[in-house]
C-alpha positions in Angstrom: 4.6 13.9 -13.1 2.7 13.7 -9.8 4.0 12.5 -6.4 1.1 11.2 -3.9 2.0 10.8 -0.7 -0.4 8.9 1.9 0.1 10.0 5.4 -2.9 9.8 7.5 -1.7 7.2 9.9 -2.0 7.8 13.7 1.9 7.0 14.1 1.6 4.9 17.5 4.6 3.2 17.5 6.1 7.1 17.4 4.5 7.9 20.1 4.8 10.4 22.4 6.1 12.1 19.9 3.3 11.9 17.4 0.7 13.4 20.1 1.4 16.5 18.9 2.7 16.7 15.4 2.2 13.6 12.4 4.9 11.6 12.0 6.1 12.4 8.7 6.7 16.0 10.0 9.0 14.5 12.4 12.8 16.3 11.6 15.2 14.4 10.4 19.0 16.0 10.5 16.8 19.3 10.7 14.1 18.6 7.6 10.8 16.8 8.3 10.5 12.9 7.1 8.4 13.8 4.3 10.6 16.5 3.1 13.5 14.5 2.7 11.5 11.5 0.9 10.0 13.7 -1.7 13.3 15.5 -2.4 14.6 11.8 -2.8 12.1 10.9 -5.1 12.2 14.3 -7.6 16.1 13.2 -8.0 15.3 9.9 -9.4 12.0 10.9 -10.9 13.5 11.4 -14.6 11.3 14.4 -15.1 9.7 17.5 -13.6 7.2 16.7 -10.4 4.2 19.4 -11.3 1.7 18.4 -8.0 2.4 16.8 -4.6 -0.5 15.5 -2.8 -0.8 14.9 0.4 -3.3 12.3 1.9 -3.8 13.4 5.8 -5.7 13.0 8.7 -7.4 15.8 11.0 -4.2 17.1 11.5 -5.1 20.9 11.6 -4.6 23.8 9.1 -0.9 24.3 10.6 0.5 21.5 9.2 -1.8 21.2 6.1 -0.1 25.3 5.1 3.4 23.3 6.1 2.8 20.6 3.5 1.9 23.1 1.0 4.9 25.0 1.6 6.8 21.9 1.3 6.0 21.4 -2.1 5.9 24.9 -3.4 9.7 24.9 -2.2 10.4 22.0 -4.6 9.0 23.8 -7.4 5.6 22.0 -7.3 2.0 22.6 -6.7 0.8 21.0 -2.8 -2.9 19.4 -2.9 -4.5 18.2 0.5 -6.6 15.4 0.5 -8.2 13.7 3.4 -8.6 9.9 4.4 -11.5 10.1 7.5 -11.4 5.9 8.2 -8.3 3.6 8.3 -9.5 1.5 5.3 -6.1 0.5 4.0 -3.8 1.2 1.3 -6.0 1.2 -1.8 -8.3 3.1 -0.3 -5.7 5.7 1.3 -4.1 6.5 -2.6 -7.9 6.3 -3.7 -9.0 9.6 -1.6 -6.5 11.9 -4.7 -8.2 10.6 -7.3 -8.0 13.8 -9.1 -4.5 14.0 -8.6 -4.2 10.1 -10.5 -3.1 11.4 -13.7 -0.5 10.6 -16.4 2.6 9.4 -14.5 2.4 8.8 -10.6 4.6 8.0 -8.0 3.3 6.7 -4.8 5.2 6.9 -1.4 4.2 6.3 1.9 5.7 8.7 4.2 7.2 6.3 6.7 10.4 5.5 4.7 13.6 7.0 3.2 15.9 5.7 1.0 19.3 6.2 -0.9 19.0 5.1 -4.3 21.7 6.2 -7.6 18.8 4.6 -10.4 17.4 7.3 -12.8 13.3 5.9 -13.2 12.4 5.3 -16.6 9.1 6.6 -17.0 8.5 4.4 -20.1 7.8 1.3 -18.5 4.2 0.4 -17.0 5.2 0.0 -13.4 8.3 0.0 -11.4 7.8 -1.3 -7.5 11.0 -0.1 -5.5 12.3 -2.9 -3.5 15.2 -3.8 -0.9 17.0 -7.0 -0.6 16.8 -8.4 3.2 17.8 -10.9 5.5 14.2 -12.0 6.8 11.7 -11.2 4.2 8.9 -13.5 6.1 8.4 -10.3 7.8 7.7 -7.9 4.9 5.8 -8.0 1.6 8.1 -9.2 -1.2 8.3 -9.8 -5.2 9.2 -12.2 -7.4 10.5 -11.8 -10.9 10.9 -13.8 -14.2 14.4 -14.0 -16.2 13.5 -10.6 -18.1 13.4 -8.7 -14.5 9.5 -8.7 -14.7 7.6 -9.0 -11.7 5.8 -12.6 -11.3 4.2 -12.1 -8.5 3.2 -10.2 -5.2 3.8 -12.4 -1.5 2.5 -11.0 1.5 5.0 -12.0 4.6 6.0 -15.7 2.6 6.5 -18.6 5.7 9.0 -19.8 3.2 11.4 -18.4 1.2 10.1 -17.2 -2.5 12.3 -14.0 -2.4 14.4 -11.9 -0.7 13.3 -7.7 -2.5 10.9 -6.2 0.0 8.4 -3.8 -1.4 9.6 -0.5 0.5 6.6 1.4 0.0 7.0 3.7 -3.4 5.7 3.0 -6.6 5.8 4.4 -9.8 2.3 4.1 -12.3 2.6 5.3 -16.4 -1.0 5.7 -16.2 -2.2 7.3 -13.0 -5.9 7.1 -14.6 -5.6 3.3 -15.2 -4.6 3.0 -11.7 -7.6 5.1 -10.1 -9.8 3.2 -12.0 -8.4 -0.2 -10.2 -8.8 1.2 -7.2 -12.1 2.2 -7.7 -13.1 -1.3 -8.7 -11.7 -2.8 -5.3 -14.2 -0.2 -3.8 -17.1 -0.6 -5.6 -17.2 -4.3 -5.1 -16.3 -4.6 -1.9 -12.9 -6.3 -2.2 -11.0 -6.8 1.0 -8.4 -8.3 3.1 -8.4 -7.8 6.9 -11.2 -5.7 6.5 -9.4 -2.8 4.2 -8.5 -2.0 0.6 -5.1 -3.5 -0.8 -3.1 -1.9 -3.0 -1.3 -5.3 -4.1 -5.0 -6.6 -5.3 -5.4 -3.5 -7.5 -1.4 -4.6 -8.7 -2.4 -8.3 -9.1 -5.6 -7.0 -11.3 -3.1 -4.9 -13.3 -0.5 -7.6 -13.9 -3.2 -9.9 -14.8 -4.5 -7.6 -17.7 -0.7 -7.5 -19.2 0.8 -4.6 -17.3 4.5 -4.8 -17.1 5.7 -4.2 -13.5 9.7 -4.0 -12.8 11.6 -3.6 -9.3 13.6 -0.6 -8.7 16.1 -2.0 -6.4 17.5 1.0 -3.8 21.1 1.1 -2.2 19.9 1.6 1.2 16.0 1.7 2.5 15.6 3.5 6.1 12.5 3.1 8.3 11.0 5.8 10.4 8.4 3.0 12.0 9.8 3.8 15.9 12.2 5.9 18.2 15.1 3.5 17.7 14.8 3.0 14.0 14.1 7.2 13.9 17.9 7.9 15.6 19.1 5.3 13.2 18.0 6.7 10.4 19.1 10.0 11.4 22.6 8.6 11.8 22.7 7.3 8.2 21.2 10.8 6.6 23.8 12.6 8.4 26.8 10.2 7.1 25.0 10.3 3.7 24.7 13.6 3.3 27.3 15.2 1.1 25.7 18.5 0.3 23.8 20.5 2.9 25.1 22.6 5.2 24.8 20.9 8.7 25.9 23.3 11.2 24.5 27.0 10.9 26.8 29.9 11.5 24.6 31.4 14.3 25.5 28.4 16.4 27.5 29.5 19.6 30.4 27.6 21.4 31.7 27.9 24.5 34.1 25.4 25.8 32.5 22.2 23.4 33.0 20.0 20.8 31.1 18.7 17.8 32.5 15.4 16.6 30.8 15.4 13.2 28.5 14.4 11.4 26.0 16.6 13.4 23.4 18.8 12.7 23.0 21.7 14.6 20.3 24.5 13.9 20.0 28.1 14.2 20.5 29.7 16.5 21.5 27.2 19.0 23.9 27.5 22.2 26.6 24.6 23.3 28.7 25.6 26.7 30.7 22.8 28.1 29.8 19.8 26.4 30.6 17.1 23.7 28.5 16.9 20.7 28.2 13.8 18.7 28.8 12.1 16.4 25.3 11.4 14.6 23.4 14.0 16.6 20.9 16.5 15.3 19.6 19.9 17.2 17.0 21.8 16.5 17.0 25.8 16.2 16.9 27.9 19.1 17.9 25.1 21.7 20.8 25.5 24.7 22.9 22.5 25.2 25.0 23.0 28.7 27.1 20.6 30.7 26.1 17.7 28.5 27.5 15.0 26.5 25.7 13.7 23.6 25.9 11.0 20.8 23.5 9.3 18.3 20.5 11.3 19.2 17.7 13.7 18.0 16.8 16.7 19.7 14.1 19.4 18.1 14.0 22.9 18.2 13.9 25.3 21.8 15.1 22.7 24.1 17.3 23.5 26.8 19.3 20.5 27.8 21.6 20.6 31.0 23.7 18.1 32.8 22.2 15.1 30.4 24.2 12.2 29.3 22.3 10.6 26.2 22.6 8.5 23.6 20.4 6.9 21.7 17.2 9.2 22.5 14.9 11.1 20.8 13.7 14.5 22.5 11.1 16.6 21.3 10.1 20.6 21.1 10.3 22.4 23.6 11.8 20.1 26.0 13.2 21.3 29.3 15.8 18.6 30.6 18.1 18.5 33.9 18.8 15.1 35.1 20.8 12.5 34.4 19.6 9.5 31.9 21.0 7.2 29.3 18.2 6.3 26.7 15.3 8.8 26.3 12.3 9.2 24.2 10.6 12.4 25.5 7.8 14.3 23.5 7.0 17.9 23.0 6.6 20.6 25.7 7.9 18.1 28.6 10.0 19.1 32.0 12.1 16.9 33.5 15.1 17.7 36.2 
């Protein structure tokens, strides 16, 4: 099986954090979003993953090296493809045409999930969904009595279904998917100036392929600061396997209210940390009270009272505020 991860977007809603790194490499509880996504996919895949293909923009060699290392550490071969123009979801996936072979999972890299099902790789396709309160803001699926998807409806004005498509798909035949994507390109089938995956899915359905929905227990978004902080909270609460507090953490008159992630060589003095806080490696926190926040690596935080905040890498902070979103290499004193 191959996993295809389109992640070439600019991540504008996550600025200033995406000015220095792509959004899927922002760390949630100590791991990049894209790594947590891929680990979750492998857990439900039902068979071994041979290749993980990342579709990126011009992110630089350092990012490419990190992505390839993520794949290797998960026991798969990593491949890098490029999308140089934002021409839609179908175009993005088709950029990895050489990896669309055999059983394929396609997963867009700004979403995490909690699921307890094992994927049935013998089905033609599976569209992962989650029940939502307001389906008018999402693409949704309609199903028949056998659970087969009959329609894909984009942002329905009237209620047709509450099963929202979360951006993760399984295809039994990757070559067939690639053929359908290429058909859209060759015939310039666009909506809003973009090639849409749902058009390819509709064509495949009309040709007799049967798509089923795979419902996840929880769908976690990383689209903006508040959503990402909440996702960090839920990942910390759901995590029952990983060691979250490094042995090298040094505490002096400090209290950690779990669950929290505290990285290597973090120093915490005269502070209360948690719950739901992630602090990256080589950071120092002093004289502070921090709850429900993400602080990345190599930060120096002093005299802070923070909640619902995101702090980037190499940030120096010495003041008092409540809710912050600070990018990398920022100094506030």
